[in-house]
C-alpha atoms as a printed R data frame, in Angstrom:
   type eleno elety resid chain resno      x      y       z
1  ATOM     1    CA   MET     A     1 -7.831 18.296 -26.022
2  ATOM     2    CA   LYS     A     2 -8.974 15.392 -23.874
3  ATOM     3    CA   GLU     A     3 -5.791 13.473 -24.686
4  ATOM     4    CA   SER     A     4 -3.588 16.389 -23.696
5  ATOM     5    CA   ARG     A     5 -5.518 16.782 -20.430
6  ATOM     6    CA   LEU     A     6 -5.084 13.099 -19.598
7  ATOM     7    CA   LYS     A     7 -1.394 13.291 -20.457
8  ATOM     8    CA   ARG     A     8 -0.995 16.337 -18.198
9  ATOM     9    CA   ILE     A     9 -2.776 14.546 -15.332
10 ATOM    10    CA   ASP     A    10 -0.557 11.478 -15.738
11 ATOM    11    CA   GLN     A    11  2.504 13.716 -15.693
12 ATOM    12    CA   CYS     A    12  1.268 15.381 -12.482
13 ATOM    13    CA   CYS     A    13  0.714 11.962 -10.898
14 ATOM    14    CA   GLU     A    14  4.274 10.957 -11.717
15 ATOM    15    CA   GLU     A    15  5.621 14.234 -10.300
16 ATOM    16    CA   VAL     A    16  3.642 13.625  -7.101
17 ATOM    17    CA   LYS     A    17  5.046 10.109  -6.720
18 ATOM    18    CA   GLN     A    18  8.602 11.362  -7.204
19 ATOM    19    CA   ALA     A    19  8.080 14.170  -4.698
20 ATOM    20    CA   VAL     A    20  6.692 11.741  -2.095
21 ATOM    21    CA   ARG     A    21  9.754  9.515  -2.528
22 ATOM    22    CA   GLN     A    22 12.055 12.540  -2.225
23 ATOM    23    CA   PHE     A    23 10.345 13.767   0.947
24 ATOM    24    CA   HIS     A    24 10.447 10.291   2.460
25 ATOM    25    CA   THR     A    25 14.170 10.061   1.742
26 ATOM    26    CA   GLU     A    26 14.708 13.429   3.437
27 ATOM    27    CA   GLY     A    27 12.583 12.421   6.440
28 ATOM    28    CA   ILE     A    28  9.829 14.978   5.719
29 ATOM    29    CA   TYR     A    29  6.138 14.085   5.875
30 ATOM    30    CA   PRO     A    30  4.742 14.246   2.313
31 ATOM    31    CA   SER     A    31  1.639 16.382   2.874
32 ATOM    32    CA   GLU     A    32 -0.370 17.811  -0.013
33 ATOM    33    CA   ALA     A    33  0.724 21.350   0.863
34 ATOM    34    CA   ALA     A    34  4.402 20.412   0.965
35 ATOM    35    CA   ILE     A    35  4.221 18.404  -2.258
36 ATOM    36    CA   SER     A    36  2.390 21.178  -4.105
37 ATOM    37    CA   LYS     A    37  5.360 23.492  -3.509
38 ATOM    38    CA   LEU     A    38  7.560 21.153  -5.547
39 ATOM    39    CA   LEU     A    39  5.185 20.685  -8.463
40 ATOM    40    CA   ALA     A    40  5.480 22.634 -11.683
41 ATOM    41    CA   LYS     A    41  1.685 23.100 -11.598
42 ATOM    42    CA   PRO     A    42  0.416 22.939  -8.013
43 ATOM    43    CA   GLY     A    43 -3.165 23.351  -9.228
44 ATOM    44    CA   CYS     A    44 -3.142 19.792 -10.511
45 ATOM    45    CA   PHE     A    45 -4.307 18.681  -7.039
46 ATOM    46    CA   ARG     A    46 -7.756 19.828  -8.131
47 ATOM    47    CA   ASP     A    47 -8.015 16.563 -10.036
48 ATOM    48    CA   LYS     A    48 -9.187 13.510  -8.086
49 ATOM    49    CA   LYS     A    49 -6.748 11.227  -9.874
50 ATOM    50    CA   VAL     A    50 -3.761 13.305  -8.717
51 ATOM    51    CA   ARG     A    51 -4.972 13.340  -5.101
52 ATOM    52    CA   ALA     A    52 -5.487  9.584  -5.338
53 ATOM    53    CA   ALA     A    53 -1.919  9.190  -6.599
54 ATOM    54    CA   LEU     A    54 -0.700 11.138  -3.561
55 ATOM    55    CA   ARG     A    55 -2.635  8.915  -1.158
56 ATOM    56    CA   ALA     A    56 -1.391  5.778  -2.914
57 ATOM    57    CA   ALA     A    57  2.216  6.962  -2.756
58 ATOM    58    CA   GLN     A    58  1.809  7.828   0.937
59 ATOM    59    CA   ARG     A    59  0.417  4.339   1.656
60 ATOM    60    CA   GLU     A    60  3.254  2.761  -0.308
61 ATOM    61    CA   ILE     A    61  5.802  4.628   1.812
62 ATOM    62    CA   CYS     A    62  4.073  3.555   5.045
63 ATOM    63    CA   LEU     A    63  4.280 -0.073   3.977
64 ATOM    64    CA   GLU     A    64  7.998  0.236   3.285
65 ATOM    65    CA   THR     A    65  8.931  1.616   6.706
């Protein structure tokens, strides 16, 4: 069960990163609320690792612009 949970969290992190890139391309600020609307499971933001992935992706975008 722990392995499946970790796999699910990693999948959520990847979805978040893709959504941030998509929003950046469209010129939309990638907030947690906006990103959660695109996710298959918006509740995954309850996990610290997923929120950290969002912040990291946001910082990465800021460095690119």
